[in-house]
The first five atom37 places (N, CA, C, CB, O) and aatype in JSON, in Angstrom:
{
  "aatype": [19, 10, 1, 3, 3, 13, 1, 5, 14, 14, 7, 3, 19, 19, 19, 0, 0, 7, 6, 14, 0, 19, 10, 6, 4, 19, 14, 14, 1, 7, 8, 14, 6, 14, 15, 19, 15, 17, 11, 11, 2, 7, 19, 1, 10, 15, 3, 6, 3, 6, 1, 10, 16, 9, 1, 7, 7, 11, 10, 12, 10, 0, 15, 16, 1, 11, 15, 3, 0, 7, 19, 18, 19, 4, 19, 0, 0, 2, 19, 19, 7, 6, 1, 3, 15, 6, 14, 0, 6, 10, 19, 19, 13],
  "atom_mask": [
    [1, 1, 1, 1, 1],
    [1, 1, 1, 1, 1],
    [1, 1, 1, 1, 1],
    [1, 1, 1, 1, 1],
    [1, 1, 1, 1, 1],
    [1, 1, 1, 1, 1],
    [1, 1, 1, 1, 1],
    [1, 1, 1, 1, 1],
    [1, 1, 1, 1, 1],
    [1, 1, 1, 1, 1],
    [1, 1, 1, 0, 1],
    [1, 1, 1, 1, 1],
    [1, 1, 1, 1, 1],
    [1, 1, 1, 1, 1],
    [1, 1, 1, 1, 1],
    [1, 1, 1, 1, 1],
    [1, 1, 1, 1, 1],
    [1, 1, 1, 0, 1],
    [1, 1, 1, 1, 1],
    [1, 1, 1, 1, 1],
    [1, 1, 1, 1, 1],
    [1, 1, 1, 1, 1],
    [1, 1, 1, 1, 1],
    [1, 1, 1, 1, 1],
    [1, 1, 1, 1, 1],
    [1, 1, 1, 1, 1],
    [1, 1, 1, 1, 1],
    [1, 1, 1, 1, 1],
    [1, 1, 1, 1, 1],
    [1, 1, 1, 0, 1],
    [1, 1, 1, 1, 1],
    [1, 1, 1, 1, 1],
    [1, 1, 1, 1, 1],
    [1, 1, 1, 1, 1],
    [1, 1, 1, 1, 1],
    [1, 1, 1, 1, 1],
    [1, 1, 1, 1, 1],
    [1, 1, 1, 1, 1],
    [1, 1, 1, 1, 1],
    [1, 1, 1, 1, 1],
    [1, 1, 1, 1, 1],
    [1, 1, 1, 0, 1],
    [1, 1, 1, 1, 1],
    [1, 1, 1, 1, 1],
    [1, 1, 1, 1, 1],
    [1, 1, 1, 1, 1],
    [1, 1, 1, 1, 1],
    [1, 1, 1, 1, 1],
    [1, 1, 1, 1, 1],
    [1, 1, 1, 1, 1],
    [1, 1, 1, 1, 1],
    [1, 1, 1, 1, 1],
    [1, 1, 1, 1, 1],
    [1, 1, 1, 1, 1],
    [1, 1, 1, 1, 1],
    [1, 1, 1, 0, 1],
    [1, 1, 1, 0, 1],
    [1, 1, 1, 1, 1],
    [1, 1, 1, 1, 1],
    [1, 1, 1, 1, 1],
    [1, 1, 1, 1, 1],
    [1, 1, 1, 1, 1],
    [1, 1, 1, 1, 1],
    [1, 1, 1, 1, 1],
    [1, 1, 1, 1, 1],
    [1, 1, 1, 1, 1],
    [1, 1, 1, 1, 1],
    [1, 1, 1, 1, 1],
    [1, 1, 1, 1, 1],
    [1, 1, 1, 0, 1],
    [1, 1, 1, 1, 1],
    [1, 1, 1, 1, 1],
    [1, 1, 1, 1, 1],
    [1, 1, 1, 1, 1],
    [1, 1, 1, 1, 1],
    [1, 1, 1, 1, 1],
    [1, 1, 1, 1, 1],
    [1, 1, 1, 1, 1],
    [1, 1, 1, 1, 1],
    [1, 1, 1, 1, 1],
    [1, 1, 1, 0, 1],
    [1, 1, 1, 1, 1],
    [1, 1, 1, 1, 1],
    [1, 1, 1, 1, 1],
    [1, 1, 1, 1, 1],
    [1, 1, 1, 1, 1],
    [1, 1, 1, 1, 1],
    [1, 1, 1, 1, 1],
    [1, 1, 1, 1, 1],
    [1, 1, 1, 1, 1],
    [1, 1, 1, 1, 1],
    [1, 1, 1, 1, 1],
    [1, 1, 1, 1, 1]
  ],
  "atom_positions": [
    [[0.86, -1.19, 0.0], [0.0, 0.0, 0.0], [0.89, 1.24, 0.0], [-0.97, 0.01, 1.24], [1.89, 1.3, 0.72]],
    [[0.53, 2.22, -0.81], [1.21, 3.52, -0.79], [0.15, 4.57, -1.12], [2.42, 3.58, -1.81], [-0.34, 4.64, -2.24]],
    [[-0.18, 5.36, -0.12], [-1.22, 6.38, -0.33], [-0.71, 7.51, -1.21], [-1.7, 6.94, 1.01], [0.5, 7.66, -1.43]],
    [[-1.65, 8.31, -1.71], [-1.29, 9.4, -2.62], [-0.8, 10.64, -1.9], [-2.47, 9.75, -3.47], [0.03, 11.38, -2.42]],
    [[-1.32, 10.87, -0.71], [-1.11, 12.16, -0.07], [0.14, 12.18, 0.81], [-2.31, 12.51, 0.76], [0.31, 11.36, 1.72]],
    [[1.0, 13.15, 0.52], [2.16, 13.37, 1.36], [1.68, 14.02, 2.66], [3.23, 14.26, 0.64], [0.89, 14.97, 2.63]],
    [[2.14, 13.5, 3.79], [1.73, 14.09, 5.07], [2.28, 15.5, 5.2], [2.21, 13.22, 6.25], [1.64, 16.36, 5.8]],
    [[3.47, 15.74, 4.64], [4.0, 17.11, 4.57], [4.84, 17.22, 3.3], [4.86, 17.47, 5.84], [5.96, 16.73, 3.26]],
    [[4.29, 17.88, 2.27], [5.1, 18.08, 1.08], [6.13, 19.19, 1.33], [4.21, 18.44, -0.14], [5.92, 20.04, 2.2]],
    [[7.24, 19.18, 0.59], [8.23, 20.23, 0.8], [7.67, 21.59, 0.38], [9.52, 19.93, 0.01], [6.83, 21.69, -0.51]],
    [[8.16, 22.64, 1.04], [7.75, 24.01, 0.71], [8.93, 24.75, 0.11], [0.0, 0.0, 0.0], [10.08, 24.33, 0.24]],
    [[8.63, 25.87, -0.54], [9.69, 26.68, -1.14], [10.62, 27.22, -0.04], [9.09, 27.85, -1.97], [10.18, 27.55, 1.06]],
    [[11.91, 27.3, -0.37], [12.91, 27.79, 0.57], [13.75, 28.87, -0.12], [13.81, 26.62, 1.1], [14.18, 28.7, -1.26]],
    [[13.97, 29.97, 0.6], [14.85, 31.03, 0.09], [16.0, 31.16, 1.08], [14.07, 32.41, -0.09], [15.78, 31.3, 2.28]],
    [[17.22, 31.12, 0.57], [18.38, 31.11, 1.44], [19.52, 31.9, 0.79], [18.83, 29.66, 1.76], [19.61, 31.98, -0.44]],
    [[20.39, 32.47, 1.62], [21.57, 33.16, 1.1], [22.66, 32.13, 0.79], [22.09, 34.23, 2.12], [22.79, 31.13, 1.5]],
    [[23.43, 32.37, -0.26], [24.53, 31.48, -0.6], [25.45, 31.31, 0.61], [25.33, 32.03, -1.82], [25.75, 32.27, 1.31]],
    [[25.88, 30.08, 0.85], [26.74, 29.79, 1.98], [25.99, 29.37, 3.22], [0.0, 0.0, 0.0], [26.57, 28.78, 4.14]],
    [[24.69, 29.66, 3.28], [23.87, 29.28, 4.42], [23.36, 27.85, 4.22], [22.68, 30.27, 4.62], [23.27, 27.37, 3.09]],
    [[23.02, 27.16, 5.32], [22.41, 25.84, 5.16], [20.95, 25.96, 4.73], [22.51, 25.04, 6.47], [20.29, 26.95, 5.02]],
    [[20.47, 24.96, 4.03], [19.07, 24.93, 3.61], [18.49, 23.57, 3.98], [18.92, 25.19, 2.07], [19.17, 22.55, 3.89]],
    [[17.23, 23.56, 4.41], [16.55, 22.32, 4.74], [15.21, 22.28, 4.02], [16.36, 22.18, 6.28], [14.39, 23.19, 4.14]],
    [[14.99, 21.21, 3.28], [13.69, 20.96, 2.67], [13.1, 19.77, 3.42], [13.8, 20.67, 1.1], [13.74, 18.73, 3.55]],
    [[11.88, 19.93, 3.91], [11.27, 18.87, 4.72], [10.2, 18.16, 3.93], [10.69, 19.44, 6.01], [9.46, 18.76, 3.15]],
    [[10.12, 16.86, 4.16], [9.12, 16.05, 3.48], [8.7, 14.92, 4.41], [9.66, 15.5, 2.14], [9.55, 14.2, 4.94]],
    [[7.41, 14.77, 4.61], [6.9, 13.6, 5.34], [6.12, 12.79, 4.32], [6.0, 14.01, 6.6], [5.08, 13.24, 3.83]],
    [[6.61, 11.58, 3.98], [6.0, 10.81, 2.9], [4.6, 10.31, 3.27], [6.88, 9.64, 2.54], [4.21, 10.34, 4.44]],
    [[3.86, 9.85, 2.26], [2.55, 9.28, 2.57], [2.71, 8.02, 3.41], [1.77, 8.96, 1.26], [3.78, 7.4, 3.43]],
    [[1.66, 7.65, 4.09], [1.7, 6.38, 4.82], [1.73, 5.24, 3.8], [0.48, 6.23, 5.78], [1.13, 5.33, 2.73]],
    [[2.44, 4.19, 4.14], [2.5, 3.05, 3.24], [2.89, 1.79, 4.01], [0.0, 0.0, 0.0], [3.37, 1.85, 5.14]],
    [[2.67, 0.67, 3.37], [3.09, -0.6, 3.97], [3.74, -1.41, 2.87], [1.88, -1.37, 4.62], [3.04, -1.79, 1.93]],
    [[5.04, -1.71, 2.93], [5.96, -1.25, 3.99], [6.16, 0.28, 3.95], [7.32, -1.96, 3.85], [5.85, 0.94, 2.96]],
    [[6.69, 0.81, 5.06], [6.94, 2.25, 5.19], [7.82, 2.71, 4.02], [7.62, 2.6, 6.57], [8.88, 2.12, 3.78]],
    [[7.39, 3.74, 3.28], [8.18, 4.15, 2.1], [9.52, 4.8, 2.48], [7.38, 5.12, 1.26], [9.65, 5.44, 3.52]],
    [[10.49, 4.61, 1.6], [11.76, 5.32, 1.74], [11.65, 6.62, 0.97], [12.98, 4.45, 1.22], [10.83, 6.75, 0.06]],
    [[12.47, 7.59, 1.36], [12.4, 8.91, 0.74], [13.71, 9.2, 0.0], [12.13, 10.01, 1.8], [14.8, 9.0, 0.54]],
    [[13.57, 9.67, -1.22], [14.72, 10.2, -1.94], [14.27, 11.53, -2.55], [15.25, 9.18, -3.06], [13.11, 11.91, -2.44]],
    [[15.2, 12.22, -3.18], [14.9, 13.55, -3.71], [15.36, 13.66, -5.15], [15.57, 14.65, -2.85], [16.34, 13.03, -5.56]],
    [[14.65, 14.48, -5.9], [15.07, 14.82, -7.26], [15.19, 16.33, -7.35], [14.05, 14.27, -8.33], [14.4, 17.08, -6.78]],
    [[16.21, 16.76, -8.09], [16.39, 18.2, -8.37], [16.29, 18.38, -9.87], [17.76, 18.74, -7.82], [17.04, 17.76, -10.63]],
    [[15.35, 19.22, -10.31], [15.13, 19.46, -11.73], [14.97, 18.13, -12.49], [16.29, 20.28, -12.33], [15.45, 17.98, -13.61]],
    [[14.28, 17.17, -11.84], [13.98, 15.9, -12.49], [15.06, 14.84, -12.38], [0.0, 0.0, 0.0], [14.86, 13.72, -12.84]],
    [[16.2, 15.17, -11.79], [17.31, 14.22, -11.68], [17.47, 13.78, -10.23], [18.63, 14.85, -12.2], [17.54, 14.62, -9.32]],
    [[17.53, 12.47, -10.0], [17.65, 11.97, -8.63], [18.97, 12.4, -8.02], [17.52, 10.43, -8.6], [20.02, 12.31, -8.65]],
    [[18.9, 12.88, -6.78], [20.11, 13.33, -6.08], [20.84, 12.14, -5.49], [19.77, 14.36, -4.98], [20.22, 11.2, -4.98]],
    [[22.15, 12.19, -5.56], [22.98, 11.16, -4.96], [23.42, 11.63, -3.59], [24.21, 10.83, -5.87], [23.79, 12.79, -3.41]],
    [[23.38, 10.73, -2.61], [23.87, 11.14, -1.28], [25.38, 10.99, -1.19], [23.19, 10.31, -0.18], [25.94, 11.02, -0.09]],
    [[26.05, 10.84, -2.33], [27.51, 10.84, -2.33], [28.07, 12.25, -2.28], [28.04, 10.12, -3.57], [29.25, 12.45, -2.0]],
    [[27.22, 13.23, -2.54], [27.64, 14.63, -2.4], [27.74, 14.92, -0.9], [26.63, 15.62, -3.11], [26.74, 14.87, -0.19]],
    [[28.94, 15.21, -0.44], [29.16, 15.38, 1.0], [28.43, 16.58, 1.6], [30.65, 15.52, 1.28], [28.29, 16.67, 2.82]],
    [[27.96, 17.5, 0.75], [27.2, 18.64, 1.27], [25.73, 18.28, 1.53], [27.3, 19.81, 0.31], [25.01, 19.04, 2.18]],
    [[25.31, 17.14, 1.0], [23.91, 16.72, 1.1], [23.72, 15.69, 2.2], [23.43, 16.14, -0.23], [24.53, 14.77, 2.36]],
    [[22.66, 15.84, 2.96], [22.28, 14.81, 3.92], [20.79, 14.59, 3.74], [22.64, 15.22, 5.4], [20.0, 15.54, 3.72]],
    [[20.4, 13.32, 3.62], [18.99, 12.98, 3.58], [18.72, 12.14, 4.82], [18.59, 12.22, 2.25], [19.24, 11.04, 4.97]],
    [[17.88, 12.69, 5.71], [17.62, 11.98, 6.95], [16.14, 12.08, 7.28], [18.48, 12.54, 8.11], [15.61, 13.18, 7.47]],
    [[15.47, 10.95, 7.35], [14.07, 10.92, 7.72], [13.19, 11.83, 6.89], [0.0, 0.0, 0.0], [12.25, 12.45, 7.41]],
    [[13.47, 11.92, 5.62], [12.65, 12.75, 4.74], [13.18, 14.16, 4.54], [0.0, 0.0, 0.0], [12.78, 14.84, 3.59]],
    [[14.08, 14.6, 5.43], [14.64, 15.95, 5.27], [15.82, 15.91, 4.31], [15.07, 16.54, 6.64], [16.65, 15.0, 4.35]],
    [[15.87, 16.92, 3.46], [17.05, 17.11, 2.62], [17.78, 18.32, 3.18], [16.66, 17.31, 1.09], [17.23, 19.42, 3.22]],
    [[19.02, 18.1, 3.62], [19.79, 19.18, 4.22], [21.01, 19.48, 3.35], [20.22, 18.82, 5.66], [21.77, 18.58, 2.99]],
    [[21.18, 20.74, 3.02], [22.35, 21.2, 2.28], [23.2, 22.0, 3.25], [21.94, 22.07, 1.02], [22.75, 23.0, 3.82]],
    [[24.43, 21.56, 3.44], [25.29, 22.18, 4.45], [25.63, 23.62, 4.11], [26.58, 21.38, 4.61], [25.54, 24.5, 4.97]],
    [[26.0, 23.86, 2.89], [26.42, 25.2, 2.48], [25.95, 25.42, 1.06], [27.98, 25.39, 2.61], [26.55, 24.9, 0.11]],
    [[24.88, 26.18, 0.91], [24.27, 26.29, -0.42], [25.13, 27.1, -1.38], [22.91, 26.92, -0.3], [25.84, 28.03, -0.99]],
    [[25.04, 26.73, -2.63], [25.68, 27.44, -3.73], [24.59, 27.88, -4.7], [26.77, 26.55, -4.44], [23.48, 27.36, -4.68]],
    [[24.93, 28.82, -5.53], [23.99, 29.27, -6.57], [23.49, 28.07, -7.38], [24.66, 30.32, -7.51], [22.32, 28.0, -7.77]],
    [[24.4, 27.11, -7.62], [24.05, 25.95, -8.46], [23.04, 25.02, -7.78], [25.31, 25.17, -8.8], [22.47, 24.16, -8.44]],
    [[22.82, 25.19, -6.48], [21.84, 24.36, -5.77], [20.41, 24.82, -6.04], [22.11, 24.37, -4.27], [19.46, 24.07, -5.79]],
    [[20.26, 26.05, -6.53], [18.92, 26.56, -6.81], [18.24, 25.68, -7.84], [18.98, 28.03, -7.3], [18.88, 25.18, -8.76]],
    [[16.94, 25.5, -7.66], [16.2, 24.68, -8.62], [14.91, 24.19, -8.02], [0.0, 0.0, 0.0], [14.48, 24.63, -6.95]],
    [[14.31, 23.25, -8.73], [13.03, 22.69, -8.31], [13.29, 21.29, -7.74], [12.01, 22.64, -9.49], [13.84, 20.42, -8.42]],
    [[12.88, 21.1, -6.51], [13.1, 19.84, -5.81], [11.78, 19.1, -5.61], [13.79, 20.08, -4.45], [10.74, 19.71, -5.34]],
    [[11.85, 17.78, -5.74], [10.68, 16.93, -5.55], [11.08, 15.8, -4.6], [10.14, 16.36, -6.91], [12.14, 15.18, -4.76]],
    [[10.23, 15.56, -3.63], [10.42, 14.46, -2.68], [9.77, 13.22, -3.3], [9.79, 14.8, -1.27], [8.63, 13.27, -3.76]],
    [[10.51, 12.1, -3.3], [10.0, 10.86, -3.88], [9.86, 9.81, -2.78], [10.95, 10.35, -5.02], [10.83, 9.47, -2.11]],
    [[8.64, 9.31, -2.62], [8.39, 8.23, -1.66], [8.27, 6.94, -2.46], [7.09, 8.5, -0.8], [7.55, 6.89, -3.45]],
    [[8.98, 5.9, -2.02], [8.96, 4.64, -2.77], [8.89, 3.44, -1.82], [10.19, 4.52, -3.67], [9.53, 3.42, -0.77]],
    [[8.1, 2.46, -2.22], [8.14, 1.15, -1.58], [7.86, 0.11, -2.66], [7.1, 1.05, -0.39], [7.86, 0.44, -3.84]],
    [[7.62, -1.14, -2.27], [7.47, -2.19, -3.27], [6.29, -1.96, -4.2], [7.31, -3.53, -2.57], [6.27, -2.48, -5.32]],
    [[5.3, -1.18, -3.77], [4.11, -0.91, -4.58], [4.42, 0.06, -5.72], [2.98, -0.36, -3.71], [3.87, -0.07, -6.81]],
    [[5.29, 1.02, -5.45], [5.6, 2.01, -6.48], [6.19, 3.26, -5.9], [0.0, 0.0, 0.0], [6.72, 3.27, -4.79]],
    [[6.09, 4.34, -6.68], [6.67, 5.62, -6.28], [5.62, 6.72, -6.38], [7.89, 5.97, -7.17], [4.72, 6.66, -7.21]],
    [[5.76, 7.71, -5.51], [4.94, 8.91, -5.58], [5.86, 10.12, -5.51], [3.86, 8.95, -4.43], [6.8, 10.15, -4.71]],
    [[5.61, 11.1, -6.35], [6.35, 12.36, -6.31], [5.51, 13.4, -5.58], [6.71, 12.85, -7.75], [4.29, 13.47, -5.77]],
    [[6.16, 14.19, -4.74], [5.46, 15.28, -4.07], [5.24, 16.43, -5.05], [6.26, 15.77, -2.82], [5.72, 16.41, -6.18]],
    [[4.51, 17.42, -4.58], [4.44, 18.68, -5.32], [5.84, 19.26, -5.33], [3.39, 19.7, -4.69], [6.59, 19.06, -4.38]],
    [[6.22, 19.98, -6.39], [7.58, 20.55, -6.44], [7.74, 21.72, -5.48], [7.9, 21.0, -7.86], [6.79, 22.45, -5.19]],
    [[8.96, 21.88, -4.98], [9.31, 23.01, -4.12], [10.53, 23.68, -4.76], [9.61, 22.55, -2.61], [11.39, 23.01, -5.33]],
    [[10.57, 25.01, -4.66], [11.69, 25.72, -5.26], [12.68, 26.16, -4.21], [11.2, 26.93, -6.05], [12.3, 26.71, -3.17]],
    [[13.95, 25.92, -4.48], [15.03, 26.44, -3.63], [15.62, 27.63, -4.37], [16.13, 25.34, -3.31], [16.12, 27.5, -5.49]],
    [[15.55, 28.81, -3.72], [16.1, 30.04, -4.3], [17.35, 30.4, -3.49], [15.03, 31.23, -4.29], [17.29, 30.51, -2.27]],
    [[18.46, 30.59, -4.18], [19.72, 30.95, -3.53], [20.12, 32.34, -4.04], [20.87, 29.88, -3.82], [20.28, 32.55, -5.24]],
    [[20.26, 33.29, -3.09], [20.64, 34.65, -3.51], [21.97, 35.05, -2.92], [19.57, 35.66, -3.1], [22.44, 36.16, -3.16]]
  ]
}
């Protein structure tokens, strides 16, 4: 089972370059409990980037750069399938 509704979809974030940014996402309820990953501008983010941390649905950027700006989508996945959240924009000034 994977419901359609995200308990908390990510919201737009505006941050100054060099500051940390956090995008929060609480995935829909599912059985088994869905895992969360993130996409930026349609491309799945790798947690090999040391500035990125994905923990419990939160996407944390340690020190934002202009290049981090874009449209982010939270992806909930389990054996049933995947759901994308509404998009959220990260603005870096």
